[in-house]
C-alpha positions as CSV (number, residue, x, y, z in Angstrom):
1,X,28.4,-25.3,26.2
2,X,28.1,-21.7,25.3
3,X,26.6,-19.3,27.9
4,X,24.0,-17.4,26.0
5,X,24.4,-14.4,28.3
6,X,28.0,-13.9,27.5
7,X,30.1,-13.7,24.4
8,X,33.7,-14.8,23.9
9,X,35.0,-13.1,20.8
10,X,38.3,-13.3,19.1
11,X,39.2,-9.8,18.1
12,X,42.8,-10.8,17.2
13,X,42.1,-11.3,13.6
14,X,41.2,-7.9,11.8
15,X,43.5,-4.9,10.7
16,X,44.2,-1.4,9.4
17,X,43.3,1.1,6.7
18,X,44.6,3.7,4.4
19,X,44.4,7.4,5.1
20,X,46.3,10.4,6.4
21,X,49.8,9.7,7.5
22,X,49.7,11.8,10.6
23,X,48.8,11.5,14.3
24,X,47.9,13.9,17.0
25,X,48.7,14.0,20.7
26,X,47.0,16.6,22.9
27,X,48.4,16.9,26.4
28,X,47.3,18.7,29.5
29,X,49.5,20.0,32.2
30,X,51.4,17.4,34.1
31,X,51.1,14.7,31.4
32,X,54.2,13.2,29.8
33,X,55.0,13.1,26.1
34,X,54.1,10.2,23.9
35,X,57.2,7.8,24.0
36,X,58.9,8.0,20.7
37,X,56.0,7.1,18.4
38,X,56.5,10.1,16.1
39,X,58.6,13.1,15.2
40,X,56.6,16.2,16.2
41,X,56.1,19.9,16.5
42,X,54.8,21.1,19.8
43,X,52.8,24.3,20.3
44,X,53.4,25.4,23.8
45,X,50.4,27.8,24.0
46,X,47.6,26.3,26.1
47,X,47.1,22.5,26.2
48,X,49.9,21.4,23.9
49,X,49.1,19.8,20.6
50,X,51.6,17.6,18.9
51,X,51.4,16.8,15.2
52,X,53.8,15.1,12.8
53,X,54.5,12.3,10.5
54,X,54.6,8.9,12.0
55,X,57.6,6.7,11.5
56,X,57.5,4.9,8.2
57,X,55.1,1.9,8.2
58,X,56.6,-1.2,6.7
59,X,55.0,-2.9,3.7
60,X,54.4,-5.9,6.0
61,X,52.5,-3.9,8.5
62,X,50.4,-2.3,5.8
63,X,49.5,-5.8,4.6
64,X,48.7,-6.9,8.2
65,X,46.6,-3.9,8.7
66,X,44.7,-4.5,5.5
67,X,44.0,-8.1,6.3
68,X,42.8,-7.1,9.8
69,X,40.6,-4.4,8.4
70,X,39.0,-6.8,6.0
71,X,38.5,-9.5,8.7
72,X,36.9,-7.1,11.1
73,X,34.5,-5.7,8.5
74,X,33.6,-9.2,7.4
75,X,33.0,-10.6,11.0
76,X,32.3,-8.1,13.7
77,X,30.6,-5.3,11.7
78,X,28.3,-8.0,10.3
79,X,27.6,-9.2,13.8
80,X,27.2,-5.7,15.4
81,X,24.1,-4.8,13.4
82,X,21.0,-3.0,14.7
83,X,18.0,-5.3,14.8
84,X,20.0,-8.5,15.3
85,X,19.0,-10.1,18.6
86,X,21.6,-9.6,21.3
87,X,21.6,-13.3,22.0
88,X,22.6,-14.0,18.4
89,X,25.4,-11.4,18.7
90,X,26.7,-13.0,21.8
91,X,26.6,-16.5,20.4
92,X,28.5,-15.3,17.2
93,X,31.1,-13.6,19.3
94,X,31.5,-16.6,21.6
95,X,32.2,-18.8,18.6
96,X,34.8,-16.4,17.3
97,X,36.4,-16.2,20.7
98,X,37.5,-19.8,20.6
99,X,40.6,-18.6,18.9
100,X,41.4,-15.9,21.4
101,X,44.8,-16.2,23.0
102,X,46.9,-14.8,25.8
103,X,50.4,-13.5,25.0
104,X,53.2,-15.9,25.7
105,X,54.4,-15.5,29.3
106,X,50.9,-14.6,30.7
107,X,48.5,-16.8,32.5
108,X,44.9,-16.4,33.7
109,X,42.6,-17.8,36.4
110,X,38.9,-17.2,37.0
111,X,38.1,-15.4,40.2
112,X,35.7,-13.0,42.0
113,X,36.7,-9.7,43.3
114,X,34.2,-7.8,45.4
115,X,31.6,-10.4,44.4
116,X,32.1,-9.6,40.7
117,X,33.1,-12.5,38.5
118,X,36.0,-12.1,36.1
119,X,39.6,-13.4,35.6
120,X,43.0,-12.5,36.9
121,X,45.7,-12.2,34.2
122,X,49.3,-11.9,35.2
123,X,52.9,-12.7,34.1
124,X,54.0,-16.3,34.7
125,X,57.3,-15.0,36.2
126,X,57.5,-13.8,39.8
127,X,58.3,-10.3,38.7
128,X,54.9,-8.9,39.7
129,X,54.5,-5.8,41.8
130,X,51.7,-4.6,44.0
131,X,50.4,-2.7,41.0
132,X,47.0,-3.8,39.8
133,X,44.9,-2.9,36.8
134,X,41.1,-3.2,36.8
135,X,40.1,-3.7,33.2
136,X,36.5,-2.9,32.1
137,X,35.7,-4.3,28.7
138,X,33.7,-2.7,25.9
139,X,30.8,-4.1,23.9
140,X,28.2,-1.3,24.2
141,X,27.1,-2.6,27.6
142,X,25.4,-5.5,25.8
143,X,28.0,-7.9,24.5
144,X,31.7,-9.0,25.1
145,X,33.5,-10.4,28.1
146,X,37.0,-10.7,29.6
147,X,37.7,-13.5,27.0
148,X,37.3,-11.0,24.2
149,X,40.2,-8.9,25.5
150,X,42.9,-11.3,26.5
151,X,45.4,-9.9,24.0
152,X,45.0,-6.6,25.8
153,X,44.9,-7.7,29.4
154,X,47.8,-10.1,28.8
155,X,49.8,-7.4,27.1
156,X,49.2,-5.0,30.0
157,X,50.1,-7.6,32.6
158,X,53.4,-8.3,31.0
159,X,54.3,-4.6,30.2
160,X,53.2,-3.2,33.6
161,X,54.5,-6.1,35.8
162,X,51.0,-5.9,37.3
163,X,48.1,-8.2,38.0
164,X,45.1,-7.4,35.8
165,X,41.6,-8.2,36.9
166,X,39.1,-8.2,34.0
167,X,35.7,-7.8,35.4
168,X,32.8,-9.8,33.8
169,X,30.2,-7.1,34.8
170,X,26.5,-7.6,34.2
171,X,25.2,-6.7,30.7
172,X,22.0,-5.1,29.3
173,X,19.3,-5.6,28.4
174,X,19.0,-8.1,31.3
175,X,20.8,-5.8,33.6
176,X,20.3,-2.1,32.6
177,X,22.0,1.0,33.9
178,X,23.4,1.4,36.5
179,X,24.2,-2.3,37.0
180,X,27.5,-2.1,35.2
181,X,28.5,0.9,37.3
182,X,27.6,-0.9,40.5
183,X,29.8,-3.9,39.5
184,X,32.7,-1.7,38.5
185,X,32.7,0.0,41.9
186,X,32.2,-3.3,43.7
187,X,35.3,-4.7,42.0
188,X,37.3,-1.6,42.9
189,X,36.2,-1.8,46.5
190,X,37.1,-5.5,46.5
191,X,40.6,-4.6,45.4
192,X,40.8,-2.0,48.3
193,X,39.6,-4.7,50.7
194,X,42.3,-7.1,49.4
195,X,45.0,-4.6,50.5
196,X,45.8,-2.8,47.3
197,X,46.7,0.9,47.7
198,X,44.4,3.1,45.8
199,X,47.3,4.9,44.2
200,X,48.5,1.6,42.7
201,X,45.1,0.7,41.3
202,X,44.6,1.7,37.7
203,X,41.4,1.7,35.7
204,X,41.7,0.7,32.0
205,X,38.8,0.2,29.7
206,X,37.7,0.4,26.1
207,X,34.6,1.8,24.4
208,X,31.7,1.4,26.8
209,X,34.3,0.2,29.3
210,X,36.1,3.5,29.0
211,X,33.0,5.4,29.8
212,X,32.4,2.9,32.7
213,X,35.9,3.7,34.1
214,X,34.9,7.4,34.2
215,X,31.5,6.6,35.7
216,X,33.1,4.4,38.4
217,X,35.6,7.2,39.3
218,X,32.6,9.6,39.6
219,X,30.7,7.2,41.9
220,X,33.8,6.7,44.0
221,X,34.1,10.4,44.4
222,X,30.5,10.6,45.5
223,X,31.0,7.9,48.0
224,X,34.1,9.5,49.5
225,X,36.3,6.6,48.4
226,X,39.8,7.2,47.2
227,X,40.5,7.6,43.5
228,X,42.6,5.2,41.5
229,X,46.1,6.2,40.5
230,X,45.2,6.9,36.9
231,X,42.9,5.9,34.0
232,X,43.7,4.8,30.5
233,X,40.8,4.8,28.1
234,X,40.6,3.3,24.6
235,X,38.1,5.0,22.3
236,X,35.8,5.7,25.3
237,X,32.0,5.9,24.8
238,X,31.1,8.9,26.9
239,X,27.9,10.3,25.4
240,X,25.0,7.8,25.1
241,X,22.8,10.5,23.6
242,X,24.9,10.3,20.4
243,X,24.1,14.0,19.9
244,X,27.4,15.0,18.4
245,X,28.2,11.9,16.3
246,X,28.2,12.1,12.6
247,X,28.0,9.3,10.1
248,X,30.6,6.5,10.2
249,X,33.9,7.5,8.6
250,X,34.9,5.3,5.6
251,X,37.5,3.5,7.6
252,X,35.2,2.4,10.4
253,X,35.2,-1.4,10.5
254,X,33.8,-2.3,13.9
255,X,30.6,-0.5,14.8
256,X,27.9,1.7,13.4
257,X,25.9,4.6,14.8
258,X,22.7,2.6,14.4
259,X,24.0,-0.3,16.5
260,X,25.4,1.9,19.3
261,X,22.1,3.8,19.4
262,X,20.2,0.5,19.8
263,X,22.5,-0.7,22.6
264,X,22.3,2.7,24.4
265,X,18.5,2.2,24.5
266,X,18.9,-1.3,25.9
267,X,21.3,-0.1,28.6
268,X,19.4,3.1,29.6
269,X,16.0,1.3,29.6
270,X,14.2,4.7,29.6
271,X,16.6,6.6,31.7
272,X,18.0,10.0,30.6
273,X,21.0,9.5,28.4
274,X,22.5,12.7,29.8
275,X,22.8,11.3,33.4
276,X,26.4,11.8,34.4
277,X,27.0,8.1,35.3
278,X,25.6,7.0,31.9
279,X,27.3,9.8,29.9
280,X,30.3,11.1,31.8
281,X,30.9,13.9,29.3
282,X,28.1,15.7,31.0
283,X,29.5,15.2,34.6
284,X,31.4,17.5,36.9
285,X,34.8,15.9,36.4
286,X,36.8,17.8,39.0
287,X,39.0,15.7,41.3
288,X,39.4,12.8,38.9
289,X,42.9,11.3,38.5
290,X,45.1,11.8,35.4
291,X,43.8,10.3,32.2
292,X,45.3,8.9,29.0
293,X,42.9,8.6,26.0
294,X,43.8,6.7,22.8
295,X,41.6,6.7,19.7
296,X,41.9,6.3,15.9
297,X,41.0,8.6,13.1
298,X,38.9,5.9,11.4
299,X,36.2,5.5,14.0
300,X,32.7,6.8,14.6
301,X,33.4,7.5,18.3
302,X,36.4,9.8,17.8
303,X,34.3,12.9,18.8
304,X,33.6,11.3,22.2
305,X,37.3,11.1,22.9
306,X,37.9,14.6,21.7
307,X,35.1,16.1,23.8
308,X,36.0,14.1,26.9
309,X,39.6,15.2,26.6
310,X,38.5,18.9,26.4
311,X,36.1,18.5,29.3
312,X,38.8,16.9,31.5
313,X,41.2,19.7,30.8
314,X,38.6,22.4,31.5
315,X,37.9,20.7,34.8
316,X,41.6,20.8,35.8
317,X,42.2,17.1,35.2
318,X,45.6,16.2,33.6
319,X,44.7,14.5,30.3
320,X,46.5,13.3,27.2
321,X,44.6,12.4,24.0
322,X,46.6,10.4,21.4
323,X,44.9,10.0,18.0
324,X,46.4,7.3,15.8
325,X,46.1,7.7,12.1
326,X,44.3,5.1,10.0
327,X,43.3,3.1,13.0
328,X,39.9,1.8,13.8
329,X,37.8,1.4,17.0
330,X,39.8,-0.3,19.8
331,X,42.7,-1.3,17.5
332,X,44.6,-2.2,20.7
333,X,42.9,-5.6,20.4
334,X,45.3,-6.5,17.7
335,X,48.4,-6.3,20.0
336,X,50.9,-8.9,18.9
337,X,50.0,-8.4,15.2
338,X,49.7,-4.7,14.6
339,X,52.7,-2.5,15.6
340,X,50.5,0.5,16.5
341,X,48.6,-1.7,18.9
342,X,51.8,-2.7,20.6
343,X,52.9,0.9,20.7
344,X,49.6,1.9,22.3
345,X,50.0,-0.7,25.1
346,X,53.6,0.4,25.6
347,X,52.3,3.9,26.0
348,X,49.8,2.8,28.6
349,X,52.5,0.9,30.5
350,X,54.7,4.0,30.6
351,X,51.8,6.1,31.7
352,X,50.9,3.7,34.5
353,X,54.5,3.4,35.6
354,X,55.0,7.2,35.7
C-alpha cells in the first residue's frame, strides 16, 4: 500500500539535451582538479576558472541523453506543477519509483539513525571502510524519499567503499521549517554516537537536500559540534526567496520556478525566506568544511550554485563548482545510464577520498 506522505520515484529513466559543448570548473584554494573529465585552460589569478571542450560525446550517449530528457519532461515536469496537490505528486512519484533500482553489488536495509528513519546502502562485499555518507535527498522539502535516489546512494556506496545512510526526513507542508534541519542534525549526531569520526562523515545532498546539508553544517557549528569531513552538493537550492532566479532555461526538464516557489511557501509556512538555515546563501559560512558543487547549464537553479560557490570562497571555505554542459537538474540520478552522471559520482568519490 502506498504511503501518501512519501513518494518513491524512479528517476532513472530521463536524459540529456543539446547545447554548448563546454563545461566550467571554478576552484577555490585547497581543492583538487576535476579528474580527467575535460581538456582545459586554467587562469591562475584568483579562484581558478577552468574552461574547455569536453571529450567527444558518442552518438549512443547523445541518444540516451535525448531519451532521458524526453522522459523527464513527460513524467516529472508534468508531476512537479504548481497547484497540483502535494499528495497527488507524492502518489505519482511513488508509482514511478516501483522501477527504481540499486546498482549491482549494492544492498540496502531500512534503519533509524538518531531516531530518523531511512535506509543504509552499502556494497555487498566486505570492502567497506569506516567512512560514512549522510545523504539528504531533494524534492523541494515536500516530495521524494531515499527510494528516489538509490541509483545515487548505491553508486556512492560502491565508489567510496562507504556506508551511505539516506535519511527519510520529515516533509512539508505537514512538517514545515525547521523540521528537516532538525532531522538532518539528529541523523548526524546519531552517526557520531555510533562511533563514526566526524572527519570521516560526509554530507551529500541534491537540490533542497544540498541546501539542507549546508543548513545542518551551520546548525552543528552553532551547537559546538564537530563539522563533517566535507560536503558534496548537487544543484543545491540555497535561496528560497528565489530573488535572483530568472525564467527556466530551454533545457530545463525537471522543475519550474512556479513549483519551487509554491514548495518554498509550504516549507517556510510564513517564516522569512532569508533566514540562514532556510536559505544558507545568506548565512555566515565561515568555518564550514570543504565543498564540491555540481550543476548543469540547463537548469533553473544554476544561479544558486554559482552564488553559493562565490559566497563560500569569500568566507574562506575551499569550494569547487563544476558546471556540466547540456545537463539538467540533478542529472546524477541517471548514473548507470548517462556517462556524465557516472563521471559526476566518480568526481564525488575522489573528492571524499582526498
